[in-house]
C-alpha positions as CSV (number, residue, x, y, z in Angstrom):
1,M,-15.1,20.0,17.6
2,P,-18.5,20.1,18.8
3,K,-19.5,21.3,15.4
4,L,-17.6,18.8,13.2
5,M,-19.1,15.8,15.4
6,L,-22.4,17.5,15.2
7,R,-21.9,17.3,11.2
8,Y,-21.0,13.5,11.6
9,V,-23.5,12.8,13.4
10,L,-26.2,14.1,11.1
11,Q,-24.2,12.6,7.9
12,L,-24.9,9.3,9.7
13,L,-28.5,9.9,10.4
14,L,-28.9,10.8,6.8
15,V,-27.2,8.1,5.2
16,V,-29.2,5.7,7.7
17,W,-32.4,7.1,6.6
18,S,-31.9,7.2,2.9
19,V,-30.3,3.7,2.4
20,G,-33.3,2.3,4.4
21,T,-35.9,4.1,2.3
22,L,-34.0,3.4,-1.0
23,T,-33.9,0.0,-0.1
24,F,-37.5,-0.3,0.9
25,V,-38.5,1.4,-2.2
26,L,-36.4,-1.2,-4.2
27,T,-37.4,-4.2,-2.4
28,R,-41.1,-3.6,-2.9
29,S,-40.6,-2.8,-6.8
30,L,-38.8,-5.9,-7.6
31,P,-41.3,-8.1,-10.1
32,G,-43.2,-11.0,-8.7
33,D,-45.4,-12.2,-5.6
34,M,-43.4,-11.2,-2.5
35,A,-45.2,-13.5,-0.3
36,Y,-45.1,-16.6,-3.1
37,R,-41.1,-16.0,-2.8
38,I,-41.4,-15.6,1.3
39,A,-43.3,-18.9,1.6
40,A,-40.9,-20.5,-1.2
41,S,-37.6,-19.8,1.0
42,R,-39.5,-20.9,4.4
43,Y,-41.1,-24.4,3.1
44,G,-39.5,-24.6,-0.2
45,Y,-41.1,-24.1,-3.8
46,D,-42.2,-27.8,-3.7
47,Q,-44.3,-27.3,-1.0
48,T,-45.6,-23.5,-1.7
49,D,-48.8,-23.2,-3.4
50,A,-51.5,-20.0,-3.5
51,A,-52.6,-20.9,0.1
52,A,-49.2,-20.9,1.6
53,A,-48.3,-17.6,0.2
54,A,-52.0,-16.2,1.1
55,L,-51.0,-17.2,5.0
56,V,-47.6,-15.5,4.7
57,R,-49.0,-12.4,3.2
58,S,-51.8,-12.4,6.2
59,E,-49.0,-13.3,8.9
60,L,-46.7,-10.4,7.6
61,G,-49.3,-7.8,6.7
62,L,-48.1,-7.6,3.5
63,D,-51.6,-6.8,2.0
64,Q,-51.4,-3.6,3.7
65,P,-50.9,-0.2,2.2
66,W,-46.6,0.5,1.8
67,W,-47.2,3.1,3.9
68,H,-48.1,1.2,7.1
69,S,-45.2,-0.8,6.1
70,Y,-42.7,1.9,5.9
71,A,-44.0,4.1,9.1
72,S,-43.7,0.7,11.2
73,W,-40.3,0.0,10.0
74,F,-39.2,3.9,10.7
75,G,-40.5,3.8,14.2
76,D,-38.5,0.4,14.9
77,L,-35.7,1.9,13.2
78,L,-36.1,5.0,15.7
79,Q,-35.8,2.3,18.6
80,L,-32.9,0.6,16.9
81,K,-35.0,-2.3,16.3
82,L,-34.3,-4.2,12.7
83,G,-37.0,-6.7,13.0
84,N,-37.3,-9.8,12.6
85,S,-36.2,-12.3,9.5
86,L,-39.4,-13.0,7.2
87,V,-37.8,-16.5,6.4
88,S,-36.1,-17.6,9.5
89,G,-37.9,-15.2,12.0
90,D,-34.6,-14.8,13.9
91,P,-33.7,-11.3,15.2
92,V,-32.2,-9.2,11.9
93,W,-29.3,-7.9,14.7
94,A,-28.7,-11.5,15.4
95,E,-28.4,-12.4,11.8
96,I,-26.3,-9.6,10.9
97,A,-23.9,-10.0,14.1
98,H,-23.2,-14.1,13.2
99,Q,-22.9,-13.3,9.2
100,F,-21.0,-9.8,9.3
101,G,-18.5,-11.0,11.8
102,H,-17.3,-13.5,9.2
103,T,-17.4,-11.2,6.5
104,L,-15.5,-8.5,8.8
105,A,-12.8,-10.9,9.6
106,L,-12.2,-12.0,5.9
107,A,-12.0,-8.1,5.1
108,L,-9.7,-7.3,7.9
109,V,-7.2,-10.0,6.8
110,A,-7.4,-9.0,3.2
111,L,-6.6,-5.6,4.3
112,V,-3.5,-6.4,5.9
113,M,-2.4,-8.7,3.4
114,S,-2.5,-5.7,1.0
115,F,-0.5,-3.7,2.9
116,F,2.1,-6.2,2.8
117,I,1.9,-6.2,-1.1
118,G,1.0,-2.7,-2.4
119,P,2.7,0.0,-0.5
120,P,6.3,-2.0,-0.5
121,L,5.9,-2.2,-4.2
122,G,4.7,1.0,-5.0
123,L,7.7,2.5,-2.9
124,L,10.0,0.3,-4.4
125,A,8.9,1.6,-7.9
126,A,8.6,5.2,-6.7
127,Q,13.0,5.0,-6.7
128,K,13.1,5.0,-10.1
129,P,9.9,6.6,-11.9
130,N,9.5,5.0,-15.4
131,G,12.3,2.4,-14.8
132,I,12.1,-1.2,-15.1
133,I,10.4,-1.9,-11.8
134,D,8.1,1.3,-11.8
135,R,6.8,-0.2,-15.8
136,L,6.3,-3.6,-14.4
137,T,4.4,-2.7,-11.7
138,L,2.4,-0.7,-13.9
139,V,1.6,-3.9,-16.2
140,V,0.7,-5.7,-13.5
141,S,-1.7,-3.3,-11.8
142,T,-3.5,-2.8,-15.2
143,V,-3.6,-6.6,-15.8
144,V,-5.3,-7.1,-12.5
145,R,-7.4,-4.4,-12.5
146,S,-8.9,-5.5,-15.6
147,S,-9.6,-8.7,-14.5
148,P,-12.7,-10.1,-12.9
149,I,-12.1,-10.6,-9.2
150,F,-13.7,-14.5,-9.5
151,I,-10.9,-15.0,-12.6
152,V,-8.2,-14.1,-10.0
153,G,-10.0,-16.3,-7.5
154,I,-10.0,-19.5,-9.6
155,V,-6.4,-18.6,-10.8
156,L,-5.5,-19.1,-7.1
157,M,-7.6,-21.5,-6.4
158,L,-6.1,-23.8,-9.4
159,L,-2.4,-23.0,-8.2
160,L,-2.3,-23.3,-4.8
161,A,-5.3,-25.8,-3.8
162,V,-5.8,-28.2,-6.7
163,E,-2.2,-28.2,-8.3
164,V,-0.1,-27.9,-5.2
165,K,-2.5,-28.6,-2.7
166,W,-1.1,-26.6,-0.1
167,L,-4.6,-25.0,0.8
168,P,-7.9,-25.8,1.2
169,A,-10.3,-25.0,-2.1
170,A,-13.4,-23.3,-0.3
171,G,-15.0,-23.5,3.1
172,Y,-14.6,-22.2,6.6
173,G,-13.3,-23.6,10.1
174,T,-9.3,-23.1,10.2
175,P,-6.9,-19.9,9.4
176,Q,-5.7,-21.8,6.5
177,H,-9.6,-21.1,4.9
178,Y,-8.6,-17.4,5.3
179,I,-5.8,-17.3,3.0
180,L,-7.3,-18.1,-0.7
181,P,-10.7,-15.5,-0.4
182,A,-8.6,-13.0,1.7
183,L,-5.2,-13.2,-0.7
184,T,-8.2,-12.4,-4.0
185,L,-9.3,-9.6,-2.2
186,A,-5.8,-8.4,-1.4
187,I,-4.5,-8.9,-5.0
188,G,-7.1,-6.7,-6.5
189,L,-6.8,-4.0,-3.5
190,S,-3.0,-3.9,-4.1
191,A,-3.2,-3.6,-7.9
192,V,-4.3,0.2,-6.9
193,S,-2.8,0.4,-3.9
194,M,0.7,0.2,-5.2
195,R,0.0,2.7,-7.8
196,V,-1.1,5.5,-4.9
197,S,2.1,4.6,-3.2
198,R,4.3,5.2,-5.9
199,H,2.5,8.4,-7.1
200,A,2.5,9.6,-3.3
201,M,6.4,8.8,-2.7
202,V,7.2,10.0,-6.1
203,Q,5.2,13.7,-5.0
204,V,7.2,13.6,-1.7
205,Q,10.7,12.8,-3.4
206,T,10.1,16.1,-5.7
207,S,9.4,18.3,-2.9
208,E,11.6,21.3,-1.7
209,Y,12.0,20.0,1.9
210,Y,12.6,16.4,0.9
211,T,15.3,17.6,-1.6
212,F,17.0,20.0,1.0
213,S,17.1,17.3,3.5
214,R,19.3,15.1,1.3
215,L,21.3,18.2,0.5
216,K,22.2,18.2,4.6
217,G,23.7,15.2,4.0
218,L,21.0,12.8,5.6
219,S,21.0,9.4,4.1
220,E,18.2,8.0,2.0
221,W,16.4,6.0,4.7
222,T,16.6,8.7,7.6
223,T,15.4,11.1,5.4
224,F,12.4,8.9,4.4
225,C,11.6,8.1,7.8
226,R,11.9,11.7,8.8
227,H,10.4,13.5,6.0
228,G,8.4,11.0,4.0
229,L,7.0,8.6,6.0
230,R,4.0,10.8,7.6
231,N,3.4,12.4,4.6
232,V,3.2,9.4,2.2
233,A,1.2,7.5,4.9
234,I,-1.8,10.1,4.4
235,P,-2.8,8.5,1.1
236,I,-2.1,5.2,1.6
237,L,-3.9,4.9,5.0
238,T,-6.8,6.8,3.5
239,Y,-7.4,4.3,0.8
240,H,-6.6,1.3,2.6
241,L,-9.7,2.7,5.2
242,V,-11.8,3.9,2.4
243,Q,-11.3,0.7,0.6
244,L,-12.4,-1.4,3.5
245,V,-15.6,-0.5,3.5
246,F,-15.7,-1.4,-0.6
247,L,-14.1,-4.9,0.6
248,I,-17.1,-5.6,2.9
249,E,-19.7,-4.4,0.1
250,G,-17.9,-6.2,-2.5
251,V,-17.2,-9.6,-1.3
252,V,-20.7,-11.3,-2.7
253,I,-18.6,-12.9,-5.2
254,V,-15.6,-14.2,-3.3
255,E,-17.9,-15.4,-0.5
256,S,-20.0,-17.7,-3.2
257,L,-16.8,-18.8,-5.0
258,F,-15.0,-19.9,-1.9
259,A,-18.1,-20.8,0.2
260,W,-17.6,-18.3,2.8
261,P,-20.7,-17.7,5.7
262,G,-20.5,-13.9,5.3
263,S,-23.0,-11.1,4.6
264,G,-22.5,-10.5,1.5
265,H,-23.4,-14.5,0.6
266,A,-26.4,-13.8,2.7
267,L,-27.3,-10.8,1.3
268,V,-28.1,-12.7,-2.2
269,H,-30.3,-15.3,-0.4
270,A,-32.1,-12.5,1.1
271,I,-32.8,-10.5,-2.0
272,V,-34.2,-13.9,-3.4
273,A,-36.3,-14.6,-1.0
274,R,-37.5,-10.9,-0.4
275,D,-36.3,-10.8,3.2
276,V,-37.0,-7.2,3.7
277,P,-36.1,-6.6,7.0
278,M,-32.7,-8.8,6.2
279,I,-32.1,-7.0,3.1
280,Q,-32.6,-3.2,5.0
281,G,-30.3,-4.3,7.9
282,T,-27.2,-5.1,6.1
283,A,-27.5,-2.1,4.0
284,L,-27.9,0.1,7.1
285,V,-24.8,-1.7,8.4
286,M,-22.9,-1.2,5.4
287,G,-23.9,2.9,5.1
288,A,-23.0,3.4,8.6
289,L,-20.0,1.5,8.7
290,F,-18.7,3.5,5.6
291,V,-19.6,6.8,7.6
292,L,-17.8,5.8,10.4
293,L,-14.7,4.6,8.6
294,N,-14.6,8.1,7.0
295,I,-14.7,10.0,10.3
296,V,-12.0,7.3,11.5
297,V,-10.0,8.6,8.2
298,D,-10.6,12.0,8.9
299,L,-9.1,11.8,12.7
300,L,-6.3,9.5,11.6
301,S,-5.3,12.2,9.0
302,A,-5.2,14.7,11.4
303,L,-3.3,12.8,13.4
304,I,-0.6,12.2,11.1
305,D,-0.6,16.1,9.8
306,P,-1.7,18.2,12.2
307,R,-2.1,20.7,9.4
308,M,-5.1,18.7,8.3
309,S,-7.1,19.3,11.4
């Protein structure tokens, strides 16, 4: 266990350093005047001129060598400081905590929804492989996965918000505002999870221990609960927890479509404004979260199946 935890810690440190460094290099390599973009985000494009850009450049030290800025950022990172936003001036930790909380809440709601959509359909399709339900879920899964996420969101918005007027089309503030964006993410996630669940269940059903349990006279439900549930749960749980990271990283389009005040939508504005600390801070949090969720997946898998520990 100590060696395993040491490996996880080293992996986390390596991811944080590599993501931060790569983000620093990419943002510095973007075309255009960085100081002018920051000044325009602060004061507006109509009020920004060469003098305003020069003032921002001098204030933020953008005229200094790149290695000086990198060393300053790395020193702050060793102290767990992410600096302040170049546009608003607020601490990056405060900005991320506010925005990332909305994104994480939306991703968790979508993850819970997908649990009630994908795995039940996948387990149902596995009862008769290559049957009508199995083929139907395969078609639905293929169609949904081949459709862009914003198309799914627009269709749901037209049906549930415009036509029947059951839900608000966009915005934030009430539990009803969660449903449309979370359902959009959950449908895309369920398209794959139903096939993962189906393949896992078929593999378990064809195993020797599962067949032997049926020969002992156990009912289908008892056999599934005693010998199938734990084995099927591992790939399903692994897929969903790993996909939680991709949900958090991939909600940019959904947040923009439904006017959701999350980190994905804010990250787009930060990139346009060349707000390097905000970009680096958001990327670092996402990279660290990916490593932490992988650790959780390993620990839960070992808890469910001790043979994997």
